[in-house]
Structures are given as structure tokens and as C-alpha cells.
N, C-alpha and C positions, 0 to 999 in steps of 0.2 A: 516524570511525574508534575512538574513545573510547568511545564507548558499545562499539561490540559487545566492546572489548576488556575491558569493565565496567571503565572508571577514568573514573567518573561525576564525580569531582571536577575532572578534565581537562576532562571535556566542560562542564561548566558555567563553569568559568573561561573558556572559550573561546569558548561564547554567551553570557556577559556581554558581550567584545566584540565581536563581532558585530551582539549588538544595539545598542549604544552605533552602533557605525559605519552600521548602519540607521539611526536616529536622527539622527544628525548628517546622514544625505543622504538624508535624508525619503522613505526607501523602505520605505512604508506595509505592503508585504507579507512583506518581508523580515526587519522589526523582529514584526512580528504569529508569523511561520513561528517565529524563533528564541523569542520569548516563551511559546508553546505549549508549545516543547519543553525551557523553561527548567523551566515548569512540572512537565512529566512528570519530567522526572529531579530534581526534588524530591519529587514522591510516591513514584516509585524506593526514593530514601533518607529515605522514613521522616520525611522536613522540611515536617511540614505547616506553617509560617510563611508562608512568601513566598507561597505558592498562593495566597492571595486575591487579591492584589495582583496576580499575572500574568495570572489567567485575569479581572477585571476590564479590567486595560488591555487585555488580547488581546479581552473582548467587546467592549467602547466601538470598535477598533479594524475588530474584523470587522464590527461593526454599520452603522460610517462606507463601507467598503470593499460593505457589502452580499455578506459573504462567508458564507454561510448552513452550507456543511460546518463554516467555525471558530468560526463560532457556537455550532454542536451541543457542537463541542471543549467549548469555555469557560463552557459553562455544565457536561456534564459534571464537568469539572475543579472548578469552582465546587459541584456537588451529592460531590466527592468531599471536595475540603476541611471541606465541612461536617460531613460524613460521620465523616472520622476526628478530629473536632475534639468528635462527639458531639452534633453537632444534626441530629438527624434524621427535623427537620419541614422545615428550607431544607433539609436532603441532597436529600429527597424533591420537593421543588417544583422546583429546578435540575432533576432528575434527571430530572422527568417533562415540564420545558422543550424537555431537549435531546433527549428522545425525538420528539416533537411536532416540532421540526424536523428534525431524520433522517428520522420518518416522512415531511414534506413532501416535503422531498429527494430520498425513495428512500435515503439512505447508508447501505447494509445493513452495515456492518463497525459503522458510530457505530449505527446503532438496538440492533443486540447488543449491544452494551456499555453503552449505556443502558438497556437490559433487566438485564441481568447488575449496574449498580450497585444499581436496583430491588429485587435480589433481595438486594444486598444490605442493604437498608437493612429490608427485610422484616423480617432474623430481627433485627438490633435493634430492631424493633420489634415482637418476638414473633408477627407474621404468618406465620403458616408454610404455612397456605393459599397466602398473594401470594408469599412466597417458593417453593414448587412454581410456579407460573403463571408469575411470569419466569426463572423458571431453563432453564423447557420452552422460554422464549419465544427464550433466548436460544443455544442450544442450538439449538434448529431455525434460527437466523442462521448459527448459524458452521457447522453442516452445508452448508446452505445455499451458505455461500462456500465451500466446501473443496470442495464439488461444483464449483461453477465453477471454481474451482482447478482440479480433474484436469479438465476437460471442455476450458479453456483450453490443457493438457497438452497433452493427446491430439489437440487438432488441432491447436497448435503442431509436435508430433513427426508428424505426418499431411503439411500441407506440407512439411514437412525432408525427411521419406522419398520424397513425390511430388518436391521436389525435388531431390535423389537419383537418385532413379528417371530422370528426366527427363534429367538429367547423364550416366549412363552411355548410356540412349540413345543422346545424343549422341557420345558416343563409340565406341559398337556400330558407327554408322552412318559418322561420321569412318573409324574401320578396317577398315572395309566397302570405304569407298570409296579406300583406300590400297592396302588389297588388288586392289582393280579397276586400279586403277591401274596398279603393277608387273605383274597378269597381260598389260593390255594392251599396256605398254613391252615386258615381257618375249618377246610373240607379236611387234611391230614390231623387236624385236631380233633375231630368231629371221629372221621375212622378208626381213629386210633381208641378214641371213647368208646367206640362199640366193638371194637375187636376185644378189649379188656374186659369191657360189658358182657359178650358170647363167652 
């Protein structure tokens, strides 16, 4: 909630508390998630100092848990730390490792983000050909994810439409059945009255 309200300092405070609780309760997954989120918030704030420790903690824990997606995220975090502190060689090494891990796991979003980091590093290295190549790759992944999202939304809307259509058909059938019941009841009442009259 604090993230969505752009109250990042409050978000960091709450995440630190959550991380401490996760550590006390030996909940590795919660500890890993909060650590990666803390890293992301410091990146957003441009406060690069704590990022290295958070990413190294996350990388160690993700490796222990064999969580390849979190490994890819932690490696990209280290790449961003080194990029923002001016060490393009380390940054590129970690970005490439993040890309390899993302490709191996087919983590499309993280593949795109790794290419994006490599594109930024290429500018720092003044390698504009590679920048164009990596930017193209990153944009291709973004478009692929957008197309998948649109297709998923269309599928969801189609399913919703079909469900509503079936529901309306059921209502129509019930209404038709009620009308038939009323008609039959009316005919029976007329026949009864005629019988009594006769």
C-alpha cells in the first residue's frame, strides 16, 4: 500500500520489520521476498549503498532454496548496484549471469529486464551497436509480454461473456418454464371452473 502511495520510506520501515520477523521465525521465503523488495525500494530512491548487501543476502538464500527466479532477480540487482556505482565490468558480468539464469528458466519478464540493464551498460561502455541490439531484445520481450497480457484479457473477457450468456439462457429457460406452468395452471383452472359450472 505504501509503495502504491509512493511513500517509500514508510514502505522500507515496514519491510525491515517484516524481514526481522521472517528471520526470527526462520521463514526463508519471507526473508528472501522482503530482502528483494528492500533492494528494489533503495534502487527507486537512488540510495545504492544498501543494495549490495541485500542482493548478496538474497542471492545466498535463493541459491540455498534453489529458487532460480529469485537468483536471476538478485543477480540483476547486483548488476544495477555496480552500474550505478560506476563499475561497468562487474555490472555486465552480473547482468549476463542474470540473463543466463532467466533464459534457462524462461522467465520472460526477467529476460527483458536483463536485456534492458545490458543496454544501459552498453551506453556506459559507449558500445552503441550492442545498445541497439539489447534495446531491441528488451523491447521485443516487452511486446511479447504485452501481447500475452492482451490475449489473456481477451480470454478472460470471452469466458466471462460465455458465462453471462449461459446464465441468461438459464434465466430465459426458467422464465419460459414459469410461463408454461402459469399457462397450464390457468388452463386447469378454466377446466375446473367449466367442470364445476357444467
